[in-house]
Biopython code that builds the backbone (N, CA, C, O; Angstrom):
import numpy as np
from Bio.PDB.StructureBuilder import StructureBuilder

atoms = [
    (1, "MET", "N", (-34.969, 4.059, -15.474)),
    (1, "MET", "CA", (-34.817, 4.418, -14.188)),
    (1, "MET", "C", (-33.963, 5.726, -13.881)),
    (1, "MET", "O", (-33.236, 6.126, -14.790)),
    (2, "ILE", "N", (-33.985, 6.378, -12.764)),
    (2, "ILE", "CA", (-33.258, 7.693, -12.651)),
    (2, "ILE", "C", (-32.542, 7.146, -11.893)),
    (2, "ILE", "O", (-32.808, 6.263, -11.078)),
    (3, "ARG", "N", (-30.992, 7.962, -12.268)),
    (3, "ARG", "CA", (-29.728, 7.441, -11.507)),
    (3, "ARG", "C", (-29.454, 8.777, -10.662)),
    (3, "ARG", "O", (-29.860, 9.918, -10.879)),
    (4, "ALA", "N", (-28.540, 8.228, -9.506)),
    (4, "ALA", "CA", (-28.246, 9.284, -8.689)),
    (4, "ALA", "C", (-27.138, 9.133, -7.587)),
    (4, "ALA", "O", (-27.288, 8.338, -6.659)),
    (5, "ASN", "N", (-26.162, 9.821, -7.700)),
    (5, "ASN", "CA", (-24.703, 9.652, -7.067)),
    (5, "ASN", "C", (-25.401, 10.051, -5.289)),
    (5, "ASN", "O", (-26.478, 10.609, -5.083)),
    (6, "ILE", "N", (-24.803, 9.759, -4.640)),
    (6, "ILE", "CA", (-25.160, 9.847, -3.014)),
    (6, "ILE", "C", (-25.500, 11.131, -2.894)),
    (6, "ILE", "O", (-26.684, 11.384, -2.674)),
    (7, "SER", "N", (-24.480, 12.274, -3.019)),
    (7, "SER", "CA", (-24.748, 13.576, -3.093)),
    (7, "SER", "C", (-25.830, 14.317, -3.341)),
    (7, "SER", "O", (-26.339, 15.263, -2.740)),
    (8, "GLU", "N", (-26.158, 13.626, -4.514)),
    (8, "GLU", "CA", (-27.485, 14.126, -5.195)),
    (8, "GLU", "C", (-28.547, 13.828, -4.245)),
    (8, "GLU", "O", (-29.275, 14.654, -3.693)),
    (9, "LEU", "N", (-28.565, 12.260, -4.078)),
    (9, "LEU", "CA", (-29.662, 11.671, -2.908)),
    (9, "LEU", "C", (-29.708, 12.786, -1.734)),
    (9, "LEU", "O", (-30.516, 13.654, -1.404)),
    (10, "ARG", "N", (-28.628, 12.403, -1.331)),
    (10, "ARG", "CA", (-29.003, 13.406, -0.016)),
    (10, "ARG", "C", (-29.190, 14.312, -0.028)),
    (10, "ARG", "O", (-29.923, 14.698, 0.883)),
    (11, "ASN", "N", (-28.663, 15.429, -1.106)),
    (11, "ASN", "CA", (-29.277, 16.585, -1.223)),
    (11, "ASN", "C", (-30.990, 16.926, -1.968)),
    (11, "ASN", "O", (-31.628, 17.960, -1.773)),
    (12, "GLY", "N", (-31.328, 16.038, -2.614)),
    (12, "GLY", "CA", (-32.791, 16.146, -3.069)),
    (12, "GLY", "C", (-33.658, 14.895, -2.766)),
    (12, "GLY", "O", (-34.445, 14.617, -3.671)),
    (13, "LEU", "N", (-33.678, 13.953, -1.503)),
    (13, "LEU", "CA", (-33.809, 13.238, -1.083)),
    (13, "LEU", "C", (-35.541, 13.328, -1.163)),
    (13, "LEU", "O", (-36.110, 12.285, -1.488)),
    (14, "SER", "N", (-36.389, 14.547, -0.875)),
    (14, "SER", "CA", (-37.578, 14.537, -0.495)),
    (14, "SER", "C", (-37.903, 14.321, -2.362)),
    (14, "SER", "O", (-38.722, 13.424, -2.562)),
    (15, "ALA", "N", (-37.389, 14.990, -3.620)),
    (15, "ALA", "CA", (-37.586, 14.833, -4.663)),
    (15, "ALA", "C", (-37.005, 13.340, -5.334)),
    (15, "ALA", "O", (-37.188, 13.189, -6.542)),
    (16, "TYR", "N", (-36.530, 12.589, -4.810)),
    (16, "TYR", "CA", (-36.385, 11.301, -5.533)),
    (16, "TYR", "C", (-37.348, 10.761, -4.824)),
    (16, "TYR", "O", (-38.136, 10.135, -5.534)),
    (17, "LEU", "N", (-37.610, 10.755, -3.646)),
    (17, "LEU", "CA", (-38.909, 9.685, -2.667)),
    (17, "LEU", "C", (-40.444, 10.150, -3.389)),
    (17, "LEU", "O", (-41.352, 9.320, -3.327)),
    (18, "ARG", "N", (-40.703, 11.477, -4.064)),
    (18, "ARG", "CA", (-41.576, 11.688, -4.692)),
    (18, "ARG", "C", (-41.538, 10.744, -6.056)),
    (18, "ARG", "O", (-42.568, 10.148, -6.370)),
    (19, "SER", "N", (-40.546, 10.638, -6.724)),
    (19, "SER", "CA", (-40.391, 9.819, -7.653)),
    (19, "SER", "C", (-41.002, 8.399, -8.174)),
    (19, "SER", "O", (-41.548, 7.851, -9.132)),
    (20, "VAL", "N", (-40.429, 8.167, -6.616)),
    (20, "VAL", "CA", (-40.288, 6.585, -6.202)),
    (20, "VAL", "C", (-42.179, 6.612, -5.797)),
    (20, "VAL", "O", (-42.694, 5.524, -6.056)),
    (21, "ARG", "N", (-42.768, 7.238, -5.463)),
    (21, "ARG", "CA", (-44.171, 7.198, -4.985)),
    (21, "ARG", "C", (-45.009, 7.522, -6.342)),
    (21, "ARG", "O", (-46.190, 7.204, -6.485)),
    (22, "ARG", "N", (-44.512, 7.953, -6.961)),
    (22, "ARG", "CA", (-45.449, 8.064, -8.628)),
    (22, "ARG", "C", (-44.698, 6.941, -9.261)),
    (22, "ARG", "O", (-44.773, 7.040, -10.486)),
    (23, "GLY", "N", (-43.945, 5.827, -8.843)),
    (23, "GLY", "CA", (-43.313, 4.619, -9.485)),
    (23, "GLY", "C", (-42.563, 4.278, -10.176)),
    (23, "GLY", "O", (-42.475, 3.307, -10.927)),
    (24, "GLU", "N", (-41.748, 5.376, -9.871)),
    (24, "GLU", "CA", (-40.287, 5.159, -10.875)),
    (24, "GLU", "C", (-38.984, 4.460, -9.620)),
    (24, "GLU", "O", (-39.260, 4.337, -8.427)),
    (25, "SER", "N", (-38.107, 4.218, -9.999)),
    (25, "SER", "CA", (-36.919, 3.608, -9.361)),
    (25, "SER", "C", (-35.589, 4.221, -9.515)),
    (25, "SER", "O", (-34.946, 4.382, -10.552)),
    (26, "VAL", "N", (-35.292, 4.532, -8.318)),
    (26, "VAL", "CA", (-33.783, 4.801, -8.573)),
    (26, "VAL", "C", (-32.338, 4.142, -8.302)),
    (26, "VAL", "O", (-31.927, 3.607, -7.272)),
    (27, "LEU", "N", (-31.921, 4.272, -9.098)),
    (27, "LEU", "CA", (-30.025, 3.488, -9.156)),
    (27, "LEU", "C", (-29.822, 4.387, -8.189)),
    (27, "LEU", "O", (-30.484, 5.424, -8.188)),
    (28, "ILE", "N", (-28.713, 4.088, -7.047)),
    (28, "ILE", "CA", (-27.991, 4.755, -6.364)),
    (28, "ILE", "C", (-26.864, 4.280, -6.873)),
    (28, "ILE", "O", (-26.700, 3.095, -7.161)),
    (29, "LEU", "N", (-25.542, 5.687, -7.096)),
    (29, "LEU", "CA", (-24.521, 4.808, -7.580)),
    (29, "LEU", "C", (-23.753, 5.784, -6.326)),
    (29, "LEU", "O", (-24.178, 6.826, -5.826)),
    (30, "ASP", "N", (-22.152, 4.847, -5.953)),
    (30, "ASP", "CA", (-21.237, 5.705, -5.480)),
    (30, "ASP", "C", (-20.045, 5.520, -5.972)),
    (30, "ASP", "O", (-19.509, 4.423, -6.128)),
    (31, "ARG", "N", (-19.456, 6.887, -6.307)),
    (31, "ARG", "CA", (-18.435, 7.062, -7.428)),
    (31, "ARG", "C", (-18.902, 6.317, -8.781)),
    (31, "ARG", "O", (-18.072, 5.641, -9.389)),
    (32, "ASP", "N", (-20.210, 6.432, -9.249)),
    (32, "ASP", "CA", (-20.505, 5.742, -10.810)),
    (32, "ASP", "C", (-20.638, 4.695, -10.438)),
    (32, "ASP", "O", (-21.432, 4.196, -11.235)),
    (33, "VAL", "N", (-20.321, 3.804, -9.546)),
    (33, "VAL", "CA", (-20.409, 1.890, -9.301)),
    (33, "VAL", "C", (-22.337, 1.912, -7.918)),
    (33, "VAL", "O", (-22.682, 2.115, -6.754)),
    (34, "PRO", "N", (-22.893, 1.527, -9.320)),
    (34, "PRO", "CA", (-24.002, 1.357, -8.342)),
    (34, "PRO", "C", (-24.385, 0.345, -7.285)),
    (34, "PRO", "O", (-24.033, -0.819, -7.478)),
    (35, "ILE", "N", (-25.163, 0.691, -6.028)),
    (35, "ILE", "CA", (-24.892, 0.045, -4.687)),
    (35, "ILE", "C", (-26.769, -0.320, -4.445)),
    (35, "ILE", "O", (-27.254, -1.316, -3.910)),
    (36, "ALA", "N", (-27.198, 0.384, -4.802)),
    (36, "ALA", "CA", (-28.745, 0.186, -4.502)),
    (36, "ALA", "C", (-29.652, 0.568, -5.312)),
    (36, "ALA", "O", (-29.437, 1.265, -6.304)),
    (37, "ARG", "N", (-30.707, 0.156, -4.966)),
    (37, "ARG", "CA", (-31.958, 0.395, -5.896)),
    (37, "ARG", "C", (-33.150, 0.748, -5.130)),
    (37, "ARG", "O", (-33.632, -0.140, -4.428)),
    (38, "LEU", "N", (-33.872, 2.235, -5.153)),
    (38, "LEU", "CA", (-35.388, 2.452, -4.372)),
    (38, "LEU", "C", (-35.987, 2.413, -5.158)),
    (38, "LEU", "O", (-35.810, 3.242, -6.051)),
    (39, "THR", "N", (-37.140, 1.330, -5.288)),
    (39, "THR", "CA", (-38.097, 0.887, -6.052)),
    (39, "THR", "C", (-39.466, 1.202, -4.824)),
    (39, "THR", "O", (-39.462, 1.442, -3.617)),
    (40, "PRO", "N", (-40.626, 1.041, -5.929)),
    (40, "PRO", "CA", (-41.953, 1.399, -5.188)),
    (40, "PRO", "C", (-42.167, 0.183, -4.285)),
    (40, "PRO", "O", (-41.485, -0.782, -4.630)),
    (41, "VAL", "N", (-43.056, -0.040, -3.056)),
    (41, "VAL", "CA", (-43.301, -0.902, -2.189)),
    (41, "VAL", "C", (-44.919, -1.110, -2.999)),
    (41, "VAL", "O", (-45.824, -0.280, -3.096)),
    (42, "GLU", "N", (-44.875, -2.158, -3.373)),
    (42, "GLU", "CA", (-45.949, -2.818, -4.292)),
    (42, "GLU", "C", (-47.076, -3.570, -3.305)),
    (42, "GLU", "O", (-46.808, -4.763, -3.160)),
    (43, "GLY", "N", (-48.327, -3.111, -2.565)),
    (43, "GLY", "CA", (-49.135, -3.320, -1.872)),
    (43, "GLY", "C", (-49.012, -3.017, -0.485)),
    (43, "GLY", "O", (-49.337, -3.750, 0.449)),
    (44, "ALA", "N", (-48.457, -1.744, -0.420)),
    (44, "ALA", "CA", (-48.003, -1.183, 1.109)),
    (44, "ALA", "C", (-48.716, -1.151, 2.119)),
    (44, "ALA", "O", (-49.804, -0.579, 2.181)),
    (45, "VAL", "N", (-47.935, -2.033, 3.412)),
    (45, "VAL", "CA", (-48.969, -2.297, 4.789)),
    (45, "VAL", "C", (-49.000, -0.851, 5.403)),
    (45, "VAL", "O", (-48.286, 0.018, 4.904)),
    (46, "ASP", "N", (-49.689, -0.616, 6.312)),
    (46, "ASP", "CA", (-49.386, 0.064, 6.959)),
    (46, "ASP", "C", (-48.492, -0.169, 8.519)),
    (46, "ASP", "O", (-49.126, -0.528, 9.510)),
    (47, "LEU", "N", (-47.169, 0.048, 8.585)),
    (47, "LEU", "CA", (-46.458, -1.087, 9.314)),
    (47, "LEU", "C", (-46.882, -0.433, 10.954)),
    (47, "LEU", "O", (-46.346, -1.055, 11.872)),
    (48, "ARG", "N", (-47.590, 0.494, 11.281)),
    (48, "ARG", "CA", (-47.919, 1.191, 12.548)),
    (48, "ARG", "C", (-48.675, -0.060, 13.098)),
    (48, "ARG", "O", (-48.476, -0.306, 14.288)),
    (49, "GLU", "N", (-49.666, -1.036, 12.279)),
    (49, "GLU", "CA", (-50.009, -2.101, 12.893)),
    (49, "GLU", "C", (-49.364, -3.387, 13.886)),
    (49, "GLU", "O", (-49.780, -4.289, 14.613)),
    (50, "GLU", "N", (-48.072, -2.822, 13.394)),
    (50, "GLU", "CA", (-46.913, -3.858, 14.096)),
    (50, "GLU", "C", (-46.878, -4.185, 15.450)),
    (50, "GLU", "O", (-46.619, -5.220, 16.065)),
    (51, "ARG", "N", (-47.397, -2.370, 15.959)),
    (51, "ARG", "CA", (-47.011, -2.351, 17.388)),
    (51, "ARG", "C", (-47.813, -2.718, 18.391)),
    (51, "ARG", "O", (-48.866, -2.119, 18.606)),
    (52, "THR", "N", (-47.490, -3.534, 18.968)),
    (52, "THR", "CA", (-48.134, -4.517, 19.996)),
    (52, "THR", "C", (-47.391, -4.290, 21.586)),
    (52, "THR", "O", (-46.225, -3.950, 21.789)),
    (53, "ASP", "N", (-48.101, -4.490, 22.275)),
    (53, "ASP", "CA", (-47.228, -4.994, 23.476)),
    (53, "ASP", "C", (-47.383, -6.182, 24.156)),
    (53, "ASP", "O", (-48.399, -6.719, 24.597)),
    (54, "TYR", "N", (-45.965, -6.589, 24.183)),
    (54, "TYR", "CA", (-46.194, -8.497, 24.252)),
    (54, "TYR", "C", (-44.911, -9.124, 25.202)),
    (54, "TYR", "O", (-43.857, -8.490, 25.184)),
    (55, "VAL", "N", (-44.967, -9.901, 25.718)),
    (55, "VAL", "CA", (-43.643, -10.696, 26.468)),
    (55, "VAL", "C", (-43.578, -11.579, 25.775)),
    (55, "VAL", "O", (-44.587, -11.999, 25.209)),
    (56, "LEU", "N", (-42.090, -12.260, 25.564)),
    (56, "LEU", "CA", (-42.309, -13.281, 24.549)),
    (56, "LEU", "C", (-41.006, -14.396, 25.357)),
    (56, "LEU", "O", (-40.019, -13.849, 25.848)),
    (57, "GLU", "N", (-41.141, -15.860, 25.411)),
    (57, "GLU", "CA", (-40.033, -16.645, 25.954)),
    (57, "GLU", "C", (-39.226, -16.405, 25.030)),
    (57, "GLU", "O", (-39.567, -15.846, 23.987)),
    (58, "GLU", "N", (-37.595, -16.942, 25.380)),
    (58, "GLU", "CA", (-36.461, -16.811, 24.682)),
    (58, "GLU", "C", (-36.595, -17.707, 23.556)),
    (58, "GLU", "O", (-36.405, -17.228, 22.438)),
    (59, "GLU", "N", (-36.899, -18.959, 23.670)),
    (59, "GLU", "CA", (-37.117, -20.189, 22.695)),
    (59, "GLU", "C", (-38.686, -19.444, 21.504)),
    (59, "GLU", "O", (-38.787, -19.935, 20.380)),
    (60, "SER", "N", (-39.542, -18.516, 21.866)),
    (60, "SER", "CA", (-40.555, -18.542, 20.965)),
    (60, "SER", "C", (-39.800, -17.428, 20.139)),
    (60, "SER", "O", (-39.964, -17.327, 18.923)),
    (61, "ARG", "N", (-38.930, -16.564, 20.886)),
    (61, "ARG", "CA", (-38.618, -15.088, 20.076)),
    (61, "ARG", "C", (-38.191, -15.146, 18.660)),
    (61, "ARG", "O", (-38.444, -14.280, 17.823)),
    (62, "GLU", "N", (-37.340, -16.535, 18.405)),
    (62, "GLU", "CA", (-36.966, -17.133, 17.517)),
    (62, "GLU", "C", (-38.188, -17.083, 16.404)),
    (62, "GLU", "O", (-38.134, -16.407, 15.376)),
    (63, "VAL", "N", (-39.409, -18.002, 16.832)),
    (63, "VAL", "CA", (-40.046, -17.988, 15.830)),
    (63, "VAL", "C", (-41.109, -16.464, 15.391)),
    (63, "VAL", "O", (-41.550, -16.162, 14.282)),
    (64, "GLN", "N", (-41.297, -15.630, 16.907)),
    (64, "GLN", "CA", (-41.732, -14.498, 16.268)),
    (64, "GLN", "C", (-40.961, -13.543, 15.040)),
    (64, "GLN", "O", (-41.439, -12.903, 14.103)),
    (65, "ASP", "N", (-39.296, -13.797, 15.582)),
    (65, "ASP", "CA", (-38.679, -12.680, 14.555)),
    (65, "ASP", "C", (-38.707, -13.742, 13.039)),
    (65, "ASP", "O", (-38.258, -13.111, 12.082)),
    (66, "GLU", "N", (-38.990, -14.683, 12.800)),
    (66, "GLU", "CA", (-39.079, -15.113, 11.298)),
    (66, "GLU", "C", (-40.482, -14.783, 11.035)),
    (66, "GLU", "O", (-40.731, -14.258, 9.949)),
    (67, "ALA", "N", (-41.579, -15.040, 11.981)),
    (67, "ALA", "CA", (-43.050, -14.327, 11.373)),
    (67, "ALA", "C", (-43.190, -12.652, 10.810)),
    (67, "ALA", "O", (-43.798, -12.170, 9.853)),
    (68, "ARG", "N", (-42.246, -11.981, 11.986)),
    (68, "ARG", "CA", (-42.228, -10.942, 11.367)),
    (68, "ARG", "C", (-41.452, -10.566, 10.122)),
    (68, "ARG", "O", (-41.948, -9.720, 9.378)),
    (69, "VAL", "N", (-40.115, -11.188, 9.778)),
    (69, "VAL", "CA", (-39.816, -11.202, 8.891)),
    (69, "VAL", "C", (-40.671, -11.661, 7.551)),
    (69, "VAL", "O", (-40.363, -11.258, 6.430)),
    (70, "ALA", "N", (-41.545, -12.362, 7.749)),
    (70, "ALA", "CA", (-42.198, -12.898, 6.738)),
    (70, "ALA", "C", (-43.488, -12.378, 6.282)),
    (70, "ALA", "O", (-44.133, -12.859, 5.351)),
    (71, "ARG", "N", (-43.845, -11.321, 7.024)),
    (71, "ARG", "CA", (-44.968, -10.603, 6.711)),
    (71, "ARG", "C", (-44.269, -9.371, 6.060)),
    (71, "ARG", "O", (-44.688, -9.013, 4.959)),
    (72, "LEU", "N", (-43.101, -8.599, 6.721)),
    (72, "LEU", "CA", (-42.422, -7.699, 5.726)),
    (72, "LEU", "C", (-41.929, -8.184, 4.722)),
    (72, "LEU", "O", (-41.817, -7.282, 3.891)),
    (73, "VAL", "N", (-41.506, -9.287, 4.270)),
    (73, "VAL", "CA", (-40.924, -9.644, 3.187)),
    (73, "VAL", "C", (-42.383, -9.337, 1.998)),
    (73, "VAL", "O", (-42.529, -8.757, 0.922)),
    (74, "ALA", "N", (-43.281, -10.137, 2.987)),
    (74, "ALA", "CA", (-44.851, -10.502, 1.981)),
    (74, "ALA", "C", (-45.204, -9.236, 1.802)),
    (74, "ALA", "O", (-45.860, -9.292, 0.761)),
    (75, "ALA", "N", (-45.189, -8.118, 2.154)),
    (75, "ALA", "CA", (-45.538, -6.815, 2.202)),
    (75, "ALA", "C", (-44.544, -5.818, 1.268)),
    (75, "ALA", "O", (-44.639, -4.651, 0.887)),
    (76, "GLY", "N", (-43.302, -7.143, 1.059)),
    (76, "GLY", "CA", (-42.408, -5.965, -0.184)),
    (76, "GLY", "C", (-41.363, -4.800, 0.631)),
    (76, "GLY", "O", (-40.450, -4.096, 0.200)),
    (77, "VAL", "N", (-42.029, -4.983, 2.158)),
    (77, "VAL", "CA", (-40.869, -3.873, 3.122)),
    (77, "VAL", "C", (-39.518, -4.524, 2.901)),
    (77, "VAL", "O", (-38.572, -3.743, 3.008)),
    (78, "LEU", "N", (-39.301, -5.447, 2.693)),
    (78, "LEU", "CA", (-37.921, -6.270, 3.460)),
    (78, "LEU", "C", (-37.729, -7.282, 2.053)),
    (78, "LEU", "O", (-38.598, -7.773, 1.332)),
    (79, "SER", "N", (-36.492, -7.360, 1.993)),
    (79, "SER", "CA", (-36.066, -8.574, 1.198)),
    (79, "SER", "C", (-34.973, -9.245, 1.695)),
    (79, "SER", "O", (-34.188, -8.834, 2.549)),
    (80, "ARG", "N", (-34.963, -10.201, 1.168)),
    (80, "ARG", "CA", (-33.947, -11.463, 2.339)),
    (80, "ARG", "C", (-32.599, -11.227, 1.617)),
    (80, "ARG", "O", (-32.433, -10.942, 0.431)),
    (81, "PRO", "N", (-31.641, -11.412, 2.618)),
    (81, "PRO", "CA", (-30.060, -11.019, 1.738)),
    (81, "PRO", "C", (-29.921, -12.069, 0.487)),
    (81, "PRO", "O", (-30.805, -12.880, 0.209)),
    (82, "ARG", "N", (-28.778, -11.949, -0.173)),
    (82, "ARG", "CA", (-28.807, -12.778, -1.374)),
    (82, "ARG", "C", (-27.827, -13.667, -0.898)),
    (82, "ARG", "O", (-27.854, -14.894, -0.985)),
    (83, "ARG", "N", (-26.842, -12.863, -0.321)),
    (83, "ARG", "CA", (-25.715, -13.904, 0.078)),
    (83, "ARG", "C", (-25.413, -14.494, 1.629)),
    (83, "ARG", "O", (-24.313, -14.526, 2.180)),
    (84, "GLY", "N", (-26.681, -14.944, 2.166)),
    (84, "GLY", "CA", (-26.889, -15.286, 3.425)),
    (84, "GLY", "C", (-26.724, -14.570, 4.250)),
    (84, "GLY", "O", (-26.811, -13.350, 4.114)),
    (85, "GLY", "N", (-26.390, -15.275, 5.515)),
    (85, "GLY", "CA", (-27.126, -13.784, 6.926)),
    (85, "GLY", "C", (-28.032, -14.068, 7.176)),
    (85, "GLY", "O", (-28.744, -14.809, 6.499)),
    (86, "ASP", "N", (-28.351, -13.510, 8.375)),
    (86, "ASP", "CA", (-29.457, -14.078, 9.227)),
    (86, "ASP", "C", (-30.167, -12.821, 9.365)),
    (86, "ASP", "O", (-29.759, -11.983, 10.168)),
    (87, "ILE", "N", (-31.453, -12.566, 8.471)),
    (87, "ILE", "CA", (-32.412, -11.220, 8.865)),
    (87, "ILE", "C", (-32.939, -10.959, 9.919)),
    (87, "ILE", "O", (-33.048, -9.833, 10.404)),
    (88, "ARG", "N", (-33.415, -12.244, 10.496)),
    (88, "ARG", "CA", (-33.603, -12.414, 11.913)),
    (88, "ARG", "C", (-32.939, -10.950, 12.712)),
    (88, "ARG", "O", (-33.587, -10.076, 13.288)),
    (89, "ALA", "N", (-31.361, -11.037, 12.511)),
    (89, "ALA", "CA", (-30.953, -10.021, 13.648)),
    (89, "ALA", "C", (-31.210, -8.916, 13.237)),
    (89, "ALA", "O", (-30.676, -8.083, 13.969)),
    (90, "ILE", "N", (-31.953, -8.313, 12.153)),
    (90, "ILE", "CA", (-31.889, -7.156, 12.125)),
    (90, "ILE", "C", (-33.284, -6.889, 12.849)),
    (90, "ILE", "O", (-33.426, -6.237, 13.884)),
    (91, "VAL", "N", (-34.177, -7.446, 12.191)),
    (91, "VAL", "CA", (-35.543, -7.133, 13.305)),
    (91, "VAL", "C", (-35.681, -7.721, 14.712)),
    (91, "VAL", "O", (-36.700, -7.417, 15.333)),
    (92, "ARG", "N", (-34.674, -8.621, 15.362)),
    (92, "ARG", "CA", (-34.912, -8.932, 17.099)),
    (92, "ARG", "C", (-34.753, -7.856, 17.334)),
    (92, "ARG", "O", (-35.762, -7.151, 17.360)),
    (93, "GLY", "N", (-33.942, -7.473, 17.505)),
    (93, "GLY", "CA", (-34.016, -6.147, 18.328)),
    (93, "GLY", "C", (-35.206, -4.441, 18.216)),
    (93, "GLY", "O", (-35.419, -3.494, 18.974)),
    (94, "TRP", "N", (-35.600, -4.778, 17.087)),
    (94, "TRP", "CA", (-36.309, -4.020, 16.561)),
    (94, "TRP", "C", (-38.436, -3.979, 17.175)),
    (94, "TRP", "O", (-39.414, -4.431, 16.580)),
    (95, "ASP", "N", (-38.363, -3.402, 18.233)),
    (95, "ASP", "CA", (-39.741, -3.948, 19.185)),
    (95, "ASP", "C", (-40.175, -2.468, 19.026)),
    (95, "ASP", "O", (-39.757, -1.683, 19.877)),
    (96, "PRO", "N", (-41.121, -1.911, 17.835)),
    (96, "PRO", "CA", (-42.178, -0.575, 18.094)),
    (96, "PRO", "C", (-42.597, -1.008, 18.971)),
    (96, "PRO", "O", (-42.848, -2.210, 19.060)),
    (97, "LEU", "N", (-42.811, -0.116, 19.936)),
    (97, "LEU", "CA", (-43.810, 0.274, 21.116)),
    (97, "LEU", "C", (-44.293, 1.512, 21.313)),
    (97, "LEU", "O", (-43.684, 2.577, 21.419)),
    (98, "PRO", "N", (-45.690, 1.224, 21.363)),
    (98, "PRO", "CA", (-46.080, 2.976, 21.898)),
    (98, "PRO", "C", (-45.478, 3.532, 22.338)),
    (98, "PRO", "O", (-44.858, 3.093, 23.307)),
    (99, "GLY", "N", (-45.278, 4.978, 21.839)),
    (99, "GLY", "CA", (-44.354, 5.805, 22.717)),
    (99, "GLY", "C", (-42.948, 5.956, 22.431)),
    (99, "GLY", "O", (-42.141, 6.780, 22.860)),
    (100, "GLY", "N", (-42.812, 4.985, 21.613)),
    (100, "GLY", "CA", (-41.081, 4.563, 21.718)),
    (100, "GLY", "C", (-41.109, 5.176, 19.614)),
    (100, "GLY", "O", (-41.811, 4.728, 18.707)),
    (101, "GLY", "N", (-40.279, 6.042, 19.581)),
    (101, "GLY", "CA", (-39.732, 6.812, 18.392)),
    (101, "GLY", "C", (-38.390, 6.778, 17.537)),
    (101, "GLY", "O", (-37.270, 6.797, 18.047)),
    (102, "LEU", "N", (-38.609, 6.732, 16.370)),
    (102, "LEU", "CA", (-37.353, 6.087, 15.127)),
    (102, "LEU", "C", (-36.308, 6.639, 15.918)),
    (102, "LEU", "O", (-35.459, 5.907, 16.425)),
    (103, "VAL", "N", (-36.301, 8.468, 16.132)),
    (103, "VAL", "CA", (-35.106, 8.882, 16.320)),
    (103, "VAL", "C", (-34.680, 8.601, 17.780)),
    (103, "VAL", "O", (-33.499, 8.648, 18.122)),
    (104, "GLU", "N", (-35.765, 8.285, 18.687)),
    (104, "GLU", "CA", (-34.705, 7.991, 19.867)),
    (104, "GLU", "C", (-34.169, 6.139, 19.974)),
    (104, "GLU", "O", (-33.295, 5.639, 20.683)),
    (105, "ALA", "N", (-35.151, 5.449, 18.910)),
    (105, "ALA", "CA", (-34.354, 3.974, 19.027)),
    (105, "ALA", "C", (-32.903, 4.391, 18.095)),
    (105, "ALA", "O", (-31.907, 3.927, 18.649)),
    (106, "LEU", "N", (-32.551, 5.231, 16.691)),
    (106, "LEU", "CA", (-31.791, 5.602, 16.183)),
    (106, "LEU", "C", (-30.644, 5.981, 17.030)),
    (106, "LEU", "O", (-29.550, 5.501, 16.734)),
    (107, "LEU", "N", (-30.769, 7.025, 18.361)),
    (107, "LEU", "CA", (-30.010, 7.269, 19.232)),
    (107, "LEU", "C", (-29.772, 6.640, 20.057)),
    (107, "LEU", "O", (-28.923, 7.161, 20.780)),
    (108, "GLU", "N", (-30.165, 5.500, 20.444)),
    (108, "GLU", "CA", (-29.973, 4.471, 21.445)),
    (108, "GLU", "C", (-28.774, 3.528, 20.394)),
    (108, "GLU", "O", (-27.684, 3.241, 20.887)),
    (109, "MET", "N", (-29.082, 3.144, 19.074)),
    (109, "MET", "CA", (-28.605, 2.115, 18.598)),
    (109, "MET", "C", (-27.307, 2.929, 18.544)),
    (109, "MET", "O", (-26.348, 2.189, 18.764)),
    (110, "ARG", "N", (-26.940, 4.254, 18.317)),
    (110, "ARG", "CA", (-25.763, 4.864, 18.017)),
    (110, "ARG", "C", (-24.738, 5.124, 19.152)),
    (110, "ARG", "O", (-23.541, 5.335, 18.958)),
    (111, "ARG", "N", (-25.511, 5.075, 20.678)),
    (111, "ARG", "CA", (-25.095, 5.228, 21.795)),
    (111, "ARG", "C", (-24.429, 3.489, 22.258)),
    (111, "ARG", "O", (-23.585, 3.302, 23.134)),
    (112, "GLU", "N", (-24.809, 2.849, 21.759)),
    (112, "GLU", "CA", (-24.569, 1.024, 21.907)),
    (112, "GLU", "C", (-22.951, 1.287, 20.620)),
    (112, "GLU", "O", (-21.785, 0.962, 20.845)),
    (113, "ASP", "N", (-23.405, 1.825, 19.613)),
    (113, "ASP", "CA", (-22.365, 1.569, 18.955)),
    (113, "ASP", "C", (-20.880, 2.650, 19.150)),
    (113, "ASP", "O", (-19.763, 2.429, 18.682)),
    (114, "ARG", "N", (-21.247, 3.644, 19.851)),
    (114, "ARG", "CA", (-20.327, 4.302, 20.773)),
    (114, "ARG", "C", (-19.122, 3.333, 21.720)),
    (114, "ARG", "O", (-17.902, 3.233, 21.845)),
    (115, "GLU", "N", (-20.526, 2.673, 22.310)),
    (115, "GLU", "CA", (-19.885, 2.051, 23.581)),
    (115, "GLU", "C", (-18.951, 0.718, 23.245)),
    (115, "GLU", "O", (-18.007, 0.270, 23.896)),
    (116, "LYS", "N", (-19.516, 0.255, 22.047)),
    (116, "LYS", "CA", (-18.807, -0.820, 21.641)),
    (116, "LYS", "C", (-17.502, -0.474, 20.579)),
    (116, "LYS", "O", (-16.838, -1.278, 19.926)),
    (117, "GLY", "N", (-17.398, 0.826, 20.639)),
    (117, "GLY", "CA", (-15.902, 0.763, 19.948)),
    (117, "GLY", "C", (-16.047, 1.242, 18.237)),
    (117, "GLY", "O", (-15.152, 1.570, 17.458)),
    (118, "TYR", "N", (-17.862, 1.110, 17.968)),
    (118, "TYR", "CA", (-17.596, 1.241, 16.477)),
    (118, "TYR", "C", (-17.621, 3.048, 16.471)),
    (118, "TYR", "O", (-17.704, 3.714, 17.502)),
    (119, "ARG", "N", (-17.540, 3.558, 15.238)),
    (119, "ARG", "CA", (-17.549, 4.880, 14.731)),
    (119, "ARG", "C", (-19.112, 5.358, 13.876)),
    (119, "ARG", "O", (-19.234, 6.485, 13.395)),
]
sb = StructureBuilder()
sb.init_structure("model")
sb.init_model(0)
sb.init_chain("A")
sb.init_seg("    ")
for serial, (resi, resn, name, xyz) in enumerate(atoms, 1):
    if name == "N":
        sb.init_residue(resn, " ", resi, " ")
    sb.init_atom(name, np.array(xyz, "f"), 0.0, 1.0, " ", f" {name:<3s}", serial, name[0])
structure = sb.get_structure()
């Protein structure tokens, strides 16, 4: 297993991702304390297939969220939290729509956080 602190990871992210694509795992350290692990996804699924246009009733939104979580967990893209928490809250606001991009979504999230007073 490869070990990398946060600054090394930030400076050499592309190289670390190439290692992960080759099957290596990367242990990420924050001041020599392990905080995360990058591992290859087995049976990777093209998430672009998730893109659909749909409108859901509020009561069926929870069912849709759980189904999306189940698909992502089964694909190895997501893992459920070990200490509780509602993972559906993470994917609930995430509806990849045609024409919408990741950068735009992240910028919108940052704007919302600033409006709420988060930094």
